[in-house]
N, C-alpha and C positions, 0 to 999 in steps of 0.2 A: 581541580577535581580531586587530587591526593589529598589536599589541605582539609577540603571539606569532609571525606573520608576519615582522616585522622581525628579531626574535631567530634564526629559522631561517635568515634569509638572512645575518646576522652568522656563525652558527656554521659556514655553508657557506665564507664567504670566510676564516675562521678557518682552517678545513681547508685551504683552497688554500695559504694561506701557511705552513702547518706541516705539511703531509702528509709520512708516514713520519718525522717526528721525534717531539716530544712536546706533549702538550696535558695540563696537571694529571698527569704521571705516566701518560700513556695514550698511546699512538700514534693518530695519526689517519691515515684513508684516505680518499682523495677521488675520486669516479667520476661518470661520467656515464651516464644511462639513457634508454631508449626503451621504453615499456611499450604493445605492442598490446592495446587491450582487446576481447575478443571476444564479451563479455556485458555490457550496459548494461540494468538493468532499472528502471523505476520502479515500486514496488511498493505497493499501497495498502492501507490497512487498513480500508477504510469500503466499504458496498454502493453499488452504483449506479454504479461506474467499475471498470475492469478494465485489466490490461497488454495492450497492442496491439502487441507486438513490441520486439525489442531491437535496436540499431543498432551500428556499429562505434565505437570510440573509441581516444583514445590519451593516453599521459601522455609528458612529456620534463621533462629537469631534471638537477639537481646531487644526488648522494649524499654522505652524509659519515658514515663508521664511527668511533665514539671507542671505540678498542678496550679490554677490560679488561685486566688486568695478566698473565692466563694467557694471552691471545692467542685465547682459546676463546669469547668474546663480545664483544659491541659495544653501545653505545647508537647506533642508527641512526637518524638524520634527514636532513635536506637542504632543499630546496625545488624545486617542481615546477609545470608548467602542466598542468592536467587537462582533456580534453575528454570530455564524456559526451552521449549521446542516445539518446533512448527514447521510445516512443508510449504514450499514455493514451487509452482511450475511455469516454467518460461516457455511461451509458444514462438515468440519472434526470435528469429534464428540470430539478430544482432543483440542480443540481451543473454546474460548469464554468465556467471565466473567462467565455465567452461565453453563457452560459445565457439572459441576456435577449433577445439577439438570435436565438437558436435557436430559441426559441417552441416548446421540446419536442422539438426533432428532436434525435437522436443525434449528440453532438460528438466529433471525434477530433483529438488533440493530438500532432504530431510536435515534440518538445522538443529542443533542443540547449544544453547547459550549459559554459561554462567558468569553472574556477577556479584560483587559486593557493593550491597545498597545500604544507602543511609534515607530513610523517610524524614522529611520535614512536614509538620501538618498542625492544624489546630482540630482539637477533640472538645466537642462540647458534650455534656452530658444532663439526664434528667436528675432530679431530686431521687433518692433510694425510696422504694416501695417493697417491703417485705423482701429485702436482700437483693431487689434486682433493680438495675438501673440500666436506662437506654443511652447509646451515645451515637452521635456522627460525626465523620472526620472528612476533612477537606485540605488538601495540601499538594505537595510534589515529593519527589524522590530523585536521587542522584545515584548512579552507578559507575561502577569502573568493571569493564570486562577483565574476567581472570581466566575464562576458559571458552573456546568455540571448535566445535567440530562439524562434520557434515557427511552423510551419506548422498553420493549423487549417482543419477542414471540417466544415461542417453543414448539411444539405440541400441546397442549390442552391450554397450560398456555400462559397467557398475563400480563403485568404489564405495567402501565403508569407513568410518571412523577417521577422516581426514581433517587434518588441523587446519583451521582457517582462522586463527586468531588475528594475523595481519591484513585479513582481507575483509574484516568487518569492524564498524565504529568501535572504538575502545571506551566511548563514553555512551551513557544512557541517562535520559530524564523524561519526566511526564507528568502528566494530572494523576492524584491520587485521591481517590475518594471512597467512603466505606460507612457502613451503619451496622448496628450490631446491640449487643447486651452485655452486662456484667452480671456475675450472681456472687454474693458474697457468702463464702462457705466457712470461714474462720476469720480470727481477730484481724488478720494482717493478709488474707489471701482471698483473692477473688478470680472465679474463672472467667475468661473473655472469650466471646465467638461472635462473628457477624460474617458479613460479606463484603469483600472489597473489589474495586475497579480500577486498573491502572491503564492509563491511555497515553502511551509514547508519543513524544514529540520530535525525537531525534531520529535521522536516518540511521537503521540498523545496516544494510549494506553499503558499502562504499561505491557511489557511481562510477568513479573512474574505472574500477576493475568489474564490476558487474553490469554498467551501463542500463541500470534499470529505474532511474527515477528515485523518487522516494520511497522506503519502506518502513513502517513504524510497527512496533510491538505491542500488542494489546493483552491485559491478561484479567481473567476473572477468579478469584480466589476466595476458599473460605479461610475467615480469620479465626484460629484457635490457639489459645494461650491461658497463661496463669500469671497472675501480678502478686508478689509478696510483700 
């Protein structure tokens, strides 16, 4: 995973050095993005726990499109920092990180996660029309956890901003899809916008400590950025 993250960074840096020139016969475009995430869900696959609300998140970072020779598609990658937050409610006394101390009481966790993430996808585009072209994206993403905190509450006990980095899965990956448009505003500048969905494959919580089956992270985000 760390090698893949380093590779993503090297690709982005290479794109910065050669933007609008050539990379193995294909032009490279470099851009910056800021994605407001309006839905973050931790989705459990086991009984005894449930989603307890979604919280706002965001992602920001570097985009790199390695264009196909016909100009209507690209291998899209880059590197970004991703912030996610969501809540879980444990109704089963035998589940949850603090189940021993909770002594059967219902447990609620507000969890905040931070990843360094590398998207790896194919982006297909329409021909330009009056400066506007549409795109669709399909691929995957790979993430390394760099921060994790939680607020929890059970019975009359509560705690805030507790570090849980060692209690959750350090790796994350999943399905990445999206659609949107680009609008040409200058010779080498395009506005980038759309809607994206990330469907996690990996178990965010560690079953040995949480005893909760598989819990995945799903996110809906606005895609906002600019290519140079």
